[in-house]
C-alpha positions, 0 to 999 in steps of 0.5 A: 500500500503506497501513498497513492492508495491513501490518496485515493482513500482520502479522496473517496472518503471526502467525496462520500462526506461531501455528498452526505453534507450536501444531502443533509443541507438540501433537506434542511433548506427545503424544510426551512423553505416550507416553514417560511412559506407557511409563515408568510401565508399567515403574515399575509392573512394577518395583514389583510385582516388588519387592513380590513379592520383599519378600513372599518375603523376609518369608516366609523371615525370619519363622520365623528371626526368631521362633526368634531371638526365643525364643533371645534371650529364653531367654539374657536370662532365663538372664543374669537368673537367673545375676545373681540367684544371684550376688547371693544368694551374696554 
């Protein structure tokens, strides 16, 4: 058994080891891809639900916000008017 035999043995062992590592890594990557795909589907469903909820809340808040805006403008206008009348009295 010369040095060539040990060289061929080491190359053969390295080939089998590399093949086993590649096989294990491909299995791990495929499982991660499947898990990530399911997680992305869940995130997409949650974002759709959140968007729909936000639209419902916005539709309910818009009329109230416009009414409050009108009330605020009227109260601000009445405060300005009362301030002017007090200045005129002095």
